[in-house]
N, C-alpha and C positions, 0 to 999 in steps of 0.2 A: 344655379346648379341643380341638376336633375336629381330627384329623390328616387332611390331604387326600390320603389313599391309599385306592384302591378295595379293599375287603375288610377283614375284621377281623384283629386280631393273631394269633388262633388259626389263621386261614387261612394267614397268612404262615409259620407254623411247619410247617404240614402240606403246603403246596404250593410247590414250587420253581420251576415254570414260570410265567412271567408273560407276559401278552399286552400289548404296547405298541402303542397306536394313535398313529402318528406323522404329523403334518401336514408335507408337504414344500413347502408354499407354493404360489403360483399358477402358476409357470412358470419364472421365472428361478432357476437353481440357486444363485445367490449369496444368494437370500433364504431358503434353508434355515437352520434354527437350528443352533447348535453341538451342542445336545443330540440333534437328529435325526441329524446326521452321526455322533456318538459311538455311538448305539444301533445304527445300521446296521453300523458297523465292528465292534462288540463281539459281535454276535449272528449266528448262522448261518442261521436260518430266517426268510425274508422272505415275508410274505403280501401278495398284491395282488388286487384285485377284477377278474377277467377271465380268460377261457380261456387267453390267451397273455400271461403277465406282462410279457415283454420289450417288448410293443407298447403297454402301458398308458402313459398320460401320466405317472403318478406314478413309474413305473420310470425313464422317460427323464430326468425331472428329477433324480431321486436319483442315477442313474448318472453324470450329468455332474459331480456334486459329490463322489461317492464311487465311484471306479473299482473298488474292491474288491467292489462289489455284483455284478459279473459272476461272481464266484467263489462266491456264496452259493447256498444251496438255495432255489429259488423255489417258493412254494406258491400255485397258482392257485385262486382262489375265484370260481366262476362266479356273477355277479350280473346276469342279463339285465334289460334295461330293459323292464319290463312293468307295466301298471296293475293286473294281477290280484293282489289282496292275498294270496290263498292260494298262488299261485306264488311270490310274494316271500317269504312266511313259510317255505315249503319250502326255498328256496335259502338263506335265512339259517340255517336249522337245519342243513342239510347242511354249510355253510361253517363254522359254529361247531363242529360235531362233528369236522371235519377238523383244526381248530386245536387242539381239546381233546386229541386223540391225542398231539400233541407236548407240550402242557403236562403231561399226565399222566405222560409219560416224563421230566419234569424239564427240558424244553427251553423256552427263551423263544422267543416268536414276535413279530416286528415287522411290524405291518400298516402299509403305506404308503398315505396318502390325500392327495388334492389339497387345497390350502389348509389349513384348520384342521379337526381331527377333531370339533369340537363344533358345526359349522355345516352342517346338512343333509348329514351324512356317513353313508355306508353303514356305517361302522365302528360307529356307535351301536347298530344292530340286533344286530350280532355281540357287542358289549360286553355288552349286557343279557342275552343268552343265556348267555354264558360266565360272567358273574358269578352268574347264577342257579344255574348248575351248580356253583358253589363255587370257581371259579378267580379269580385276580387279574388285574385290568386296570389299566393306567396310561396314560391319554390324555396325549399330549405336544402342546402347542399349536404351530401353525404360522401363518404370515402369511396372513390371509384375502385373497381376491381383491379384495374391494371396498376394503380398506385399501390394497392395492398400487395399485389403479387411482386412488384418490383422491390418493395420494402422487404418482403420475405426472402427474396433471392439476393438481397443486398446489391441490387443492380440499379445504378443511377439511370433514370430515363433520359435525362438531358444534362450535359456538361458543356461549359464554355459556350460555344455558338452552335451547338448541335440542335437541329430541329427535331420535333416530335410529331409524328404523323399517326393519326388514329383513323382506322378504316373499319366499316362494318364488314365482317368476314363473308357475308353472303353476296357482296357486290365487288369481289376482287377481280373478276374477269375483265380483260382488256386493260388492266392497270399496269403502269410502269413505276417500279419502286425507285425512290431517290437513291443516289449514289452513297450517301452517308446519312447518319442520324438514326433515330429510333423509329421503328414501325410497330404499331400495335394493331392486331386484328381482333376485333371484338366479336364474340359469338360466332366462331367459325365452323360450328358443327355442320356436317354435310358437305363441306367444301374443303376439308383438310388436304386431300390429295392434290387438288389444284393449287392450293396456297403453298404447299411444300415444293411443288414443281416451280412455282414462281420465285420462291426464295432461292432455290438452288440456281436457277438461271440468272438471278441477280447477284450471285456470289455471296449470299448471306447465310449466317447460321441463325438459330432461333431456339427459344425455350417455349414450352406450353404449360400453363397452369390450369388445372381442372379442379373445379370446386374450391376455388381460392379461399383460404382461411377457414374452411369448413372441416369437419372431422374426416370427410372423405377426400381431402385434398391430395392431388397427385401432381408431381412435377416431372416433366419430360425434358431432358437436356439434350439438345442437338436434334437436327431434323430427322436423323435416322431413328431416334427413339420415339418420336411423335407418331402415334397410331393414326391410321386413315379414318377412323371413326372415333367420336368423342361425345361427351354429354353436352347439354345445352350451356351449362355454366363453365365455359372454357374461354381462354384467350391465348393468343400467341404474341410473344415479344421478340423482335429482331433488332439487334443493335449493331451498327457498323460505324466505327469511329473514323474520323478524318485523319489522314496521315500527317497533316500539319497541325493537329491539335497540340496544345501545350503538354509537355511530358507529365506534369502533375495530373492532368485529366486522364491520361492513359495508364496511370498507376493503379486503376481499379478494374481489373479484369472481370469478365462475366463470371460470377462465382457459381459453383455447382453445389448440389445438395450432397455434401460430403457424408452425412449420416446414412442417407439412402444408398450411396455407392458402397460404403463399408458393409452395410447389411447384405447387399447383393453379392458381395465378395466373400461372405461367410463369417464376418466379424459381428458378434452380438453387441451392438451399441448399447442396448438396454443394460446388459451385464456390465459393460465398461463404465457406464454412467453410475450404476449402483455402487461399484467399487470406488468411484470418485465422489460419492455422496451427492450425486446430481449436479456437480460443478462442471459445466460444459467446457469452460476454458482450461480447467485442470486436466480434464480428460484429453483434450486436444494436445496439451503439453506432454502427457504420458505417451500418446501415440507418436509424437515427433521424437521423443527421446528413444522410444523403442526402435523406430525406423533408422535412427542415426547411431544406434549402439554398435560398439565394436566387439561385443561378446561373441558374435557369430565367428569372427576371424580367430578369436582366442580359442574357442571350442574346437574349431577345425585344426588348429595347430596342436592342441592337446591330443586330439583323436589320432592325428597322423604320427605322433611319437609312439614308438614301439612300446608295448607292454604298459601303456599308461591309460588305456581306455577306462579302467576301473579305479583310477586314482581318486584321491579325495578332491583334488582340484576339478576333475571332470564332474564328479558328483555335485560339487558346490555350484559350478557353472550351470549344469543342467537344471538344478533346483531353482536357481535365480531366474533362468529363462522361462521355466514352467510358471513360476509365480507372476512374472511380468506379462506373459502371454495371457494368462487368465485375467489379469488386471485390466487388460484392454479389450477383453471379450473375444480373443482369438482362441476359442475353445479347442479346436482340433490341434493347433500347434501346442497348446498347453498339455493336451493328452499325450502327444508324441514325446515331449520332453519329460513327462512324468514316467513314461515307459523307459526312456533312456536313463533316467535317474535310478529307477529300480534295478535295471540291468547292470548299471555301473556299480551299485552297492553290492550286487551279487557277483561282480566281476565276470559277468556273462558276455564275453567278447563276441561270440556269434550273434547273440541277440542285438547287441549294439551295432554290429556291422549291418544287420538286417534293417534296423530302424533308422540309423543315422542319415542315409541319403534322403529318405522321405522327409525327415525332420528339417534338413537343410533346405530342401526345395520349398517346403511350406513356409519356412522362415523368410526365404527370399521373396516368395510370392506376397506375403503379408507386408513386408517392408516396402516392396515396390508399390503396392496398392496405397499404402499410407502416404508415401511420398507423392504419388500422382494426385491424390485427393487434397492433401494439405499443403 
């Protein structure tokens, strides 16, 4: 049975320095593996692709999880972004030789890479040269960005017999997309417009995650929302289910970012969560109850009855709706019903007639938004 270790047993006897390729995940330091943290702590030489290691994303992620990283010897491996194959090969060779100097001296080197080191990683080029020169390499898997993005979206990448296709975004031209299954475009920056065209022609929808799991994370839902330009740390996921897939597998629709949609529609999610003591599920339940409430019909009936606009029943209903609207973060709606409540208390029929239509329209708008999102 083959042992999954790079290099022969004889190599292990003769070479004491090992090059570890460590994936640090997509951005959230909490997604780093225990093994990644352990290797960084136990070794003193840390290699990073870039002229200024401390400014690299991989360093910043790892430093947040392993403060000891600031005390390590950082080895800068310059890897310029160039399409020139000869220039790339030259940089790879120089980088490998710098690392080999430490390995030859019996020192381990830990190379930090974003995501997973086996997926379109610069580490692969270095690994091949170092192994060819007779040194040991051990890749250490990390969380891939598209896996983290799918988890955040609650989007299953593969169900039942669905295939999963992963493509480098820069090489999409001339591609034919599969009829069904999931397609992931990695690092599509600079090619977004063409990829969107390809997806539309294939009858597919898509989502794009930018800066996945980082503080600057943005989610774009639907091809029309995806901008034609994006940052380097982006990916596109397109899922198209088979018509004959088991019903249970089709019970998980592509979810949307409901909080972001509510915010865009004028609902303050942060206020709503604060009223709900930060309990997201409780907040969702309040939203659903509000959207399904029959108080709107009750208030309309009261309003339409002659000489009853200033009745105690009207005041009570307006007060309840005001409180419930504020409780879900629908501030404009809450303000409108507060004005209705005051006008009703003062039996100011002209004021009520002026405000009531706008309040009803805002109520209907909020209820429709909640129903479409949840």
